[in-house]
N, C-alpha and C positions, 0 to 999 in steps of 0.2 A: 500530052496531059490526059487527053481523052482515053488513051490506051491504059494509063495507070488507074483511072477511075473504074474502067471496065474490069480490070483484074481485081481491084479491091471489092467490087460488087460480087464477082464470082467467088472470091475467098469467103466473103460474109455468107453467101448463099450455101457454099459447101459446108461451112462451120455449122450453120443452122440445120442443114440436112443431117449432119453427123450427130448433132445433139438430139434431133428428133428420133433418129434411128436408135440411139442409146436409150432414150426415154421409152421407146416402144419395146425394146428388148427387156428392160427392167419390168415394164408392165406385164409382158408376156411371161417372164420368169415368176412373177408374183401370182399371176392367174393360172399358170399351168397346174400346180398342185390342186387347186380348187376344181378345175375342170376334170382332171384325172380322177380325183377322189369322188367327184360327183357322178362319174360314170360307173363307179364300182357298186356292185350289189353285195351287201353283207349277209343277205338272207341265205340260210341253209335250208335246202329243200328236202322234204321227206322222200325217201326211196319208196318205190312201189311196194306195198305190203307192210311197210313199217307202221302204218296207221293202226294195224291190228295189235301192236304192242301197247299194253296199257301201262300207265304210271301210277304207282302207289306211293303215298306220302307218309304213311305211318307203318306200324308193324303188321300189315295185312298180308304177310307172305308165309304164314304157317301152312304146312302141307305142300309147299312148293319145293321144287328141286333147284338148288343153287347151281348156276352155270358158270359163275365167275364174275370178276370185277371188270368194269369198263371205265376208262378214263378218257374224257373228251375235252377239247379246248377250242375256243374261238377267240378272236381279237376283242378284248374288253376296252382297249384304248386305241384311238387314232391319233398318233403323235401325243400331244399333251392333253388331249380331250378324252374324257371317259365316255364310253358309249352308253346308251340307255340300258339300265339294269334289267328291265323286263325283257327287252329284245335279246340281250346276251343270254339270260336264263332260258328263254324260249328256244334259241338256237342250240344251246347245250342239250336241252331235252330232245330236240329233233335229232341231233347227232347220236345221242345215247340210244334212241329208239331205232335209228338206222343200224347201229352196231349190233344191238340186241337181236334185231330181225335176222341179221347175217349169222348170228350164233344159234338161231332157231329158238330164241327165247320169246315168251309171250308177255312178260312182265318185267318192268325195271323199277328200281327204288333208289333214290339218291342217298349217298352215304354221308353227305354233308352239303353245306352251302358252297357256291362257287367261290374260288379264290383266284384273282388275276386271270379270269377267263377260262379257268380249268375246273372240272368237277368230276368226282368219282361216283359211279353208279354200280349197283349190283344187278345182275341179270338172272332171271328165274324162268322156269317152266311151271306154270300153275294150272294149265288146262282151262283157262277162261275162254269164254265165247267172244269171237271178234265183235267189235262195236261196243263193248262194255267198258271202254276207257274211262278212267277216273280223271276228271279235269283237275288242273293244278290249283293249289290254294292261292289266295291273294298274296302278292308279294309286297311286303312292307318292310323297309330297312330296319324299323324299330321292333318288328315282331320277333318272337322266339323262333329260332331256326327249326325247320322241318315240322311245324305244327300243321294239323289238318285245317281246312277252311272253317271259319267260325260260323256257327249256326245262328241265324237271326230269328226273331219271333216270326211266326207264320210258316216256319219250315223252309225258308228260302236261304240260299247261299249266294254270296257275291264273289265274283271272279274278276280279275283285271281284263279290261278290253285289250285287244291286240294292239300294241303301240309300236312306234317306230323310232 
């Protein structure tokens, strides 16, 4: 009889261990995507020299030589979740500047708003001085597309803080 009880205890212990292992595997499967995505960096880094490429937001390209169209894209969604719009726009601009620098352009101008993480830009040679980059306008989903920054009283302009 004692032998039967010992076998029953071992069977219960093995069943318990199997259930624990199954529970741990499910937990690991649920946590794995979070850990893997948490280790990803979505930031697009500027290439050396691309900071000399300025961005114009309105028709400030008269007298410039058109070098062609650039289309860039980044991930605008991670699964069912939309990424931060300002971050996506910032990465699109960095990629466009990187591409323009490779074309020996010194100026880029967006041809429209981003759609599904993709945006078209035009590249120009305008002969501007490095360091005279025009900062981007404030990004507001309700604002008219491609409008220059609004001038506030006192001659100050507001721009979005770098967000993540």
